[in-house]
Backbone as a printed PyTorch tensor [residue, N CA C, xyz], in Angstrom:
tensor([[[ 14.9580,  -5.4880,  -2.2640],
         [ 13.7320,  -4.7330,  -2.1660],
         [ 13.9830,  -3.4640,  -1.3550]],

        [[ 13.5060,  -2.3590,  -1.8560],
         [ 13.6360,  -1.1120,  -1.1310],
         [ 12.6150,  -1.0790,  -0.0030]],

        [[ 12.9960,  -0.4940,   1.1030],
         [ 12.0480,  -0.3440,   2.1980],
         [ 11.2040,   0.9020,   1.9550]],

        [[ 10.1230,   1.0000,   2.6670],
         [  9.2690,   2.1710,   2.5010],
         [  9.9410,   3.3950,   3.0980]],

        [[  9.6160,   4.5220,   2.5510],
         [ 10.1800,   5.7800,   3.0160],
         [  9.3220,   6.3180,   4.1580]],

        [[  9.9220,   6.6570,   5.2970],
         [  9.1350,   7.2520,   6.3790],
         [  8.5010,   8.5630,   5.9240]],

        [[  7.2830,   8.7880,   6.3340],
         [  6.5590,   9.9920,   5.9140],
         [  7.2830,  11.2450,   6.3630]],

        [[  7.9310,  11.2010,   7.5010],
         [  8.6440,  12.3890,   7.9940],
         [  9.7790,  12.7930,   7.0620]],

        [[ 10.2690,  11.8870,   6.2520],
         [ 11.3600,  12.1970,   5.3200],
         [ 10.8500,  12.6510,   3.9620]],

        [[  9.5310,  12.5900,   3.7430],
         [  8.9610,  13.0550,   2.4800],
         [  8.7340,  14.5560,   2.5960]],

        [[  9.4070,  15.2950,   1.7460],
         [  9.3690,  16.7530,   1.7940],
         [  8.0500,  17.2700,   1.2140]],

        [[  7.4600,  18.2200,   1.8840],
         [  6.2570,  18.8690,   1.3840],
         [  6.6540,  20.1960,   0.7760]],

        [[  6.2760,  20.3650,  -0.4740],
         [  6.5300,  21.6380,  -1.1330],
         [  5.3070,  21.9950,  -1.9570]],

        [[  5.1260,  23.2450,  -2.1900],
         [  3.9580,  23.7120,  -2.9080],
         [  4.3420,  24.1120,  -4.3260]],

        [[  4.6030,  23.0860,  -5.1150],
         [  4.8930,  23.2720,  -6.5320],
         [  4.2120,  22.1230,  -7.2760]],

        [[  4.2470,  22.1490,  -8.5570],
         [  3.5980,  21.0840,  -9.3150],
         [  4.5370,  19.9310,  -9.6520]],

        [[  5.8000,  20.0550,  -9.3000],
         [  6.7340,  18.9710,  -9.5640],
         [  6.4160,  17.8130,  -8.6200]],

        [[  6.2170,  16.6210,  -9.1650],
         [  5.8620,  15.4180,  -8.3990],
         [  4.6170,  15.6350,  -7.5430]],

        [[  3.6370,  16.3170,  -8.0870],
         [  2.4150,  16.6150,  -7.3400],
         [  1.5660,  15.3530,  -7.1860]],

        [[  0.8230,  15.3020,  -6.0990],
         [ -0.1200,  14.2210,  -5.8590],
         [ -1.5310,  14.7790,  -6.0010]],

        [[ -2.4340,  13.9560,  -6.4450],
         [ -3.8160,  14.4050,  -6.5650],
         [ -4.6220,  14.0350,  -5.3270]],

        [[ -3.9540,  13.4960,  -4.3080],
         [ -4.6340,  13.0560,  -3.0970],
         [ -4.1980,  13.9300,  -1.9250]],

        [[ -4.7770,  15.1260,  -1.8580],
         [ -4.3980,  16.0230,  -0.7750],
         [ -4.8840,  15.4810,   0.5620]],

        [[ -4.1020,  15.6470,   1.5590],
         [ -4.4510,  15.1940,   2.8930],
         [ -4.0410,  13.7680,   3.2110]],

        [[ -3.5850,  13.0060,   2.2320],
         [ -3.2320,  11.6030,   2.4940],
         [ -1.9520,  11.5050,   3.3150]],

        [[ -1.1200,  12.5260,   3.2840],
         [  0.1220,  12.4700,   4.0580],
         [ -0.1720,  12.3590,   5.5540]],

        [[ -1.2390,  12.9880,   6.0090],
         [ -1.6400,  12.8860,   7.4150],
         [ -2.0450,  11.4470,   7.7370]],

        [[ -2.7760,  10.8120,   6.8380],
         [ -3.1930,   9.4250,   7.0480],
         [ -1.9880,   8.4880,   7.0220]],

        [[ -1.0360,   8.7330,   6.1450],
         [  0.1760,   7.9130,   6.0910],
         [  0.9690,   8.0510,   7.3950]],

        [[  1.0100,   9.2490,   7.9410],
         [  1.6740,   9.4650,   9.2260],
         [  0.9680,   8.6710,  10.3250]],

        [[ -0.3470,   8.6570,  10.2930],
         [ -1.1260,   7.8930,  11.2770],
         [ -0.8190,   6.3990,  11.1660]],

        [[ -0.7470,   5.8750,   9.9430],
         [ -0.4360,   4.4510,   9.7690],
         [  0.9450,   4.1210,  10.3110]],

        [[  1.8830,   5.0330,  10.1510],
         [  3.2090,   4.8200,  10.7340],
         [  3.1490,   4.8530,  12.2560]],

        [[  2.3660,   5.7710,  12.7940],
         [  2.2920,   5.9270,  14.2430],
         [  1.6920,   4.6860,  14.9100]],

        [[  0.6930,   4.0650,  14.2860],
         [  0.0910,   2.8680,  14.8790],
         [  0.8700,   1.6040,  14.5120]],

        [[  1.9610,   1.7850,  13.7540],
         [  2.8640,   0.6940,  13.3720],
         [  2.1330,  -0.4330,  12.6390]],

        [[  1.3430,  -0.0330,  11.6480],
         [  0.5910,  -1.0040,  10.8540],
         [  1.5150,  -1.9600,  10.1200]],

        [[  2.6270,  -1.4610,   9.6140],
         [  3.5520,  -2.3160,   8.8570],
         [  4.0960,  -3.4520,   9.7190]],

        [[  4.4020,  -3.1590,  10.9800],
         [  4.9300,  -4.2060,  11.8690],
         [  3.8750,  -5.2710,  12.1490]],

        [[  2.6300,  -4.8580,  12.3040],
         [  1.5500,  -5.8140,  12.5420],
         [  1.3500,  -6.7050,  11.3240]],

        [[  1.4880,  -6.1350,  10.1390],
         [  1.2840,  -6.8910,   8.9060],
         [  2.3940,  -7.9140,   8.6510]],

        [[  3.5440,  -7.7540,   9.2880],
         [  4.6400,  -8.7120,   9.1110],
         [  4.2670, -10.1100,   9.5780]],

        [[  3.2770, -10.2280,  10.4480],
         [  2.8620, -11.5570,  10.9150],
         [  2.2310, -12.3790,   9.7940]],

        [[  1.8050, -11.7310,   8.7120],
         [  1.2210, -12.4360,   7.5750],
         [  2.2440, -12.7150,   6.4740]],

        [[  3.5010, -12.4670,   6.7440],
         [  4.5320, -12.5670,   5.7090],
         [  4.8030, -13.9850,   5.2350]],

        [[  4.3770, -15.0090,   5.9480],
         [  4.6700, -16.3770,   5.5460],
         [  3.8010, -16.8520,   4.3930]],

        [[  2.8770, -16.0450,   3.9440],
         [  1.9780, -16.4470,   2.8760],
         [  2.7000, -16.5170,   1.5330]],

        [[  3.6500, -15.6310,   1.2900],
         [  4.3810, -15.5850,   0.0230],
         [  5.8490, -15.9020,   0.2590]],

        [[  6.5540, -16.1040,  -0.8360],
         [  8.0000, -16.3320,  -0.7510],
         [  8.6840, -15.0970,  -0.1790]],

        [[  9.7710, -15.2940,   0.5210],
         [ 10.4690, -14.1840,   1.1770],
         [ 11.0910, -13.2010,   0.1810]],

        [[ 11.3620, -13.6580,  -1.0360],
         [ 11.9930, -12.7810,  -2.0130],
         [ 10.9830, -12.0950,  -2.9360]],

        [[  9.7160, -12.1050,  -2.5760],
         [  8.6850, -11.4710,  -3.3890],
         [  8.8950,  -9.9590,  -3.4210]],

        [[  8.6490,  -9.3540,  -4.5640],
         [  8.7970,  -7.9040,  -4.6970],
         [  7.7680,  -7.1910,  -3.8330]],

        [[  6.5420,  -7.7030,  -3.8170],
         [  5.4770,  -7.1130,  -3.0110],
         [  4.9500,  -8.1600,  -2.0420]],

        [[  5.5810,  -8.2820,  -0.8690],
         [  5.0620,  -9.2230,   0.1330],
         [  3.7090,  -8.7400,   0.6660]],

        [[  3.0060,  -9.6300,   1.3060],
         [  1.6510,  -9.3270,   1.7680],
         [  1.6350,  -8.1700,   2.7680]],

        [[  2.7170,  -7.9820,   3.5240],
         [  2.7360,  -6.8630,   4.4700],
         [  2.8830,  -5.5150,   3.7730]],

        [[  3.1450,  -5.5050,   2.4740],
         [  3.1170,  -4.2620,   1.6900],
         [  1.8250,  -4.1480,   0.8910]],

        [[  1.2330,  -5.2740,   0.5280],
         [ -0.0020,  -5.2700,  -0.2510],
         [ -1.1780,  -4.7720,   0.6010]],

        [[ -1.2960,  -5.2870,   1.8260],
         [ -2.4440,  -4.9350,   2.6620],
         [ -2.5070,  -3.4430,   3.0150]],

        [[ -1.3970,  -2.8070,   3.4160],
         [ -1.4840,  -1.3570,   3.6270],
         [ -1.8340,  -0.5910,   2.3500]],

        [[ -1.3530,  -1.0810,   1.2110],
         [ -1.6890,  -0.4550,  -0.0670],
         [ -3.1970,  -0.5350,  -0.3130]],

        [[ -3.7890,  -1.6790,  -0.0020],
         [ -5.2370,  -1.8210,  -0.1510],
         [ -5.9860,  -0.8850,   0.7980]],

        [[ -5.5320,  -0.7970,   2.0340],
         [ -6.1800,   0.0790,   3.0140],
         [ -6.1070,   1.5380,   2.5610]],

        [[ -4.9400,   1.9540,   2.1150],
         [ -4.7730,   3.3370,   1.6470],
         [ -5.6500,   3.5900,   0.4270]],

        [[ -5.6980,   2.6350,  -0.4650],
         [ -6.5450,   2.7750,  -1.6560],
         [ -8.0150,   2.8970,  -1.3080]],

        [[ -8.4550,   2.0890,  -0.3710],
         [ -9.8580,   2.1710,   0.0370],
         [-10.1600,   3.5120,   0.6920]],

        [[ -9.1990,   4.0560,   1.4290],
         [ -9.3730,   5.3790,   2.0210],
         [ -9.4220,   6.4690,   0.9430]],

        [[ -8.8060,   6.1980,  -0.1990],
         [ -8.7910,   7.1570,  -1.3090],
         [ -9.9050,   6.8680,  -2.3110]],

        [[-10.9360,   6.1830,  -1.8570],
         [-12.1600,   5.8870,  -2.6110],
         [-11.9600,   4.9450,  -3.7950]],

        [[-11.0320,   4.0400,  -3.6970],
         [-10.9030,   2.9810,  -4.6960],
         [-11.8800,   1.8710,  -4.2870]],

        [[-13.0660,   1.8950,  -4.8520],
         [-14.0940,   0.9430,  -4.4610],
         [-13.8810,  -0.4280,  -5.0910]],

        [[-13.2640,  -0.4730,  -6.2240],
         [-13.0000,  -1.7240,  -6.9330],
         [-11.4990,  -1.8350,  -7.1930]],

        [[-11.0600,  -3.0610,  -7.3950],
         [ -9.6180,  -3.2820,  -7.5780],
         [ -9.0770,  -2.5100,  -8.7780]],

        [[ -9.8350,  -2.4450,  -9.8780],
         [ -9.3050,  -1.7390, -11.0490],
         [ -9.2070,  -0.2320, -10.8210]],

        [[ -9.8240,   0.3040,  -9.7800],
         [ -9.6680,   1.7230,  -9.4520],
         [ -8.2680,   2.0270,  -8.9180]],

        [[ -7.5360,   0.9960,  -8.5030],
         [ -6.1810,   1.1880,  -7.9950],
         [ -5.2130,   1.5990,  -9.0980]],

        [[ -5.6570,   1.5430, -10.3540],
         [ -4.8060,   1.9890, -11.4620],
         [ -4.3640,   3.4300, -11.2680]],

        [[ -5.2590,   4.2630, -10.7260],
         [ -4.9170,   5.6800, -10.5660],
         [ -3.8910,   5.9110,  -9.4660]],

        [[ -3.7070,   4.9390,  -8.5670],
         [ -2.7300,   5.0850,  -7.4830],
         [ -1.3250,   4.6660,  -7.8960]],

        [[ -1.2470,   3.8230,  -8.8890],
         [  0.0160,   3.1860,  -9.2470],
         [  1.1140,   4.1810,  -9.6160]],

        [[  0.7620,   5.3200, -10.1650],
         [  1.7740,   6.2850, -10.6220],
         [  1.7840,   7.5680,  -9.7950]],

        [[  1.0920,   7.5870,  -8.6660],
         [  1.0680,   8.7760,  -7.8270],
         [  2.4240,   8.9470,  -7.1390]],

        [[  2.9740,  10.1440,  -7.2140],
         [  4.3300,  10.4070,  -6.7000],
         [  4.4430,  10.1810,  -5.1960]],

        [[  3.4720,  10.6350,  -4.4220],
         [  3.5370,  10.4930,  -2.9660],
         [  3.4400,   9.0290,  -2.5520]],

        [[  2.5150,   8.3010,  -3.1220],
         [  2.3650,   6.8880,  -2.7540],
         [  3.5590,   6.0580,  -3.2080]],

        [[  4.0840,   6.3710,  -4.3900],
         [  5.2800,   5.6510,  -4.8430],
         [  6.4380,   5.8960,  -3.8850]],

        [[  6.5860,   7.1100,  -3.4220],
         [  7.6670,   7.4360,  -2.4820],
         [  7.4770,   6.7010,  -1.1610]],

        [[  6.2410,   6.6690,  -0.6770],
         [  5.9370,   5.9960,   0.5860],
         [  6.1980,   4.4960,   0.4920]],

        [[  5.8870,   3.8950,  -0.6560],
         [  6.0590,   2.4580,  -0.8220],
         [  7.3980,   2.0790,  -1.4460]],

        [[  8.3690,   2.9550,  -1.4420],
         [  9.6980,   2.6140,  -1.9250],
         [  9.8350,   2.6890,  -3.4300]],

        [[  9.2080,   3.6820,  -4.0390],
         [  9.2810,   3.9680,  -5.4730],
         [  8.5890,   2.9570,  -6.3730]],

        [[  7.8320,   2.0320,  -5.8060],
         [  7.0610,   1.0860,  -6.6200],
         [  5.7430,   0.7920,  -5.9280]],

        [[  4.6980,   0.8200,  -6.7100],
         [  3.3880,   0.4010,  -6.2060],
         [  2.9670,  -0.8330,  -7.0120]],

        [[  2.2820,  -1.7650,  -6.3780],
         [  1.8730,  -2.9640,  -7.1010],
         [  0.8480,  -2.6540,  -8.1910]],

        [[  0.9170,  -3.4210,  -9.2600],
         [ -0.0480,  -3.3110, -10.3470],
         [ -1.3940,  -3.7880,  -9.8400]],

        [[ -2.4690,  -3.1940, -10.3500],
         [ -3.7950,  -3.5560,  -9.8380],
         [ -4.1560,  -5.0210, -10.1080]],

        [[ -3.6140,  -5.6120, -11.1610],
         [ -3.9200,  -7.0230, -11.4410],
         [ -3.2890,  -7.9500, -10.3940]],

        [[ -2.1920,  -7.5200,  -9.7860],
         [ -1.5650,  -8.3100,  -8.7330],
         [ -2.4490,  -8.3750,  -7.4870]],

        [[ -3.2240,  -7.3250,  -7.2730],
         [ -4.0850,  -7.2830,  -6.0880],
         [ -5.1420,  -8.3880,  -6.1240]],

        [[ -5.6820,  -8.6900,  -7.3040],
         [ -6.6450,  -9.7960,  -7.4340],
         [ -6.0050, -11.1040,  -6.9710]],

        [[ -4.8060, -11.3600,  -7.4550],
         [ -4.1080, -12.6060,  -7.1260],
         [ -3.8010, -12.6850,  -5.6320]],

        [[ -3.3710, -11.5700,  -5.0550],
         [ -2.9960, -11.5660,  -3.6450],
         [ -4.1980, -11.7680,  -2.7350]],

        [[ -5.3240, -11.1730,  -3.0810],
         [ -6.5210, -11.3790,  -2.2680],
         [ -6.9980, -12.8250,  -2.3580]],

        [[ -6.8800, -13.4270,  -3.5450],
         [ -7.2240, -14.8430,  -3.6940],
         [ -6.2900, -15.7270,  -2.8860]],

        [[ -4.9990, -15.4420,  -2.9300],
         [ -4.0180, -16.2070,  -2.1590],
         [ -4.2540, -16.0570,  -0.6570]],

        [[ -4.5800, -14.8670,  -0.2290],
         [ -4.8520, -14.6220,   1.1830],
         [ -6.1000, -15.3850,   1.6310]],

        [[ -7.1150, -15.4200,   0.7880],
         [ -8.3350, -16.1560,   1.1110],
         [ -8.1020, -17.6490,   1.2170]],

        [[ -7.2070, -18.2000,   0.3830],
         [ -6.9080, -19.6280,   0.4320],
         [ -6.0560, -19.9850,   1.6390]],

        [[ -5.1000, -19.1310,   1.9910],
         [ -4.1950, -19.4490,   3.0830],
         [ -4.7720, -19.1030,   4.4440]],

        [[ -5.7320, -18.2210,   4.4880],
         [ -6.3780, -17.8200,   5.7560],
         [ -7.8870, -17.9430,   5.6120]],

        [[ -8.4260, -19.1710,   5.5580],
         [ -9.8640, -19.3160,   5.3330],
         [-10.7150, -18.7860,   6.4850]],

        [[-10.1140, -18.5470,   7.6410],
         [-10.8740, -18.0210,   8.7680],
         [-11.2040, -16.5400,   8.6090]],

        [[-10.5480, -15.8490,   7.6380],
         [-10.8650, -14.4460,   7.3990],
         [-12.2420, -14.3500,   6.7600]],

        [[-13.0800, -13.4230,   7.1920],
         [-14.4150, -13.3060,   6.6110],
         [-14.3420, -12.7470,   5.1950]],

        [[-15.1180, -13.3120,   4.3290],
         [-15.2160, -12.8080,   2.9600],
         [-16.4330, -11.9120,   2.8730]],

        [[-16.2980, -10.8350,   2.1170],
         [-17.4540,  -9.9440,   1.9970],
         [-17.9030,  -9.8200,   0.5800]]])
């Protein structure tokens, strides 16, 4: 599994090659790195097998970023799956939106103390 690319290593250029439609998200990605969200999410890693392509510590930040980008429903994450900036941040692969349904269900079963909304 490829690790995520640090935001500081993602080059910003003003051309249309590999353009993202989510302007300003790079600042938010930098903030998530600064607060070390990925390290905190590693505590939930025992929910899935260790060899999973998208462990829960990668799924949850993806959900948070999607919600910040106005993905109100899971199927709205389809537009994020092929975005160049997000793919680069998540190691050239973003989870399919149908996987998110399964992961949220698995998280709810393994952590029943989490509030459901």
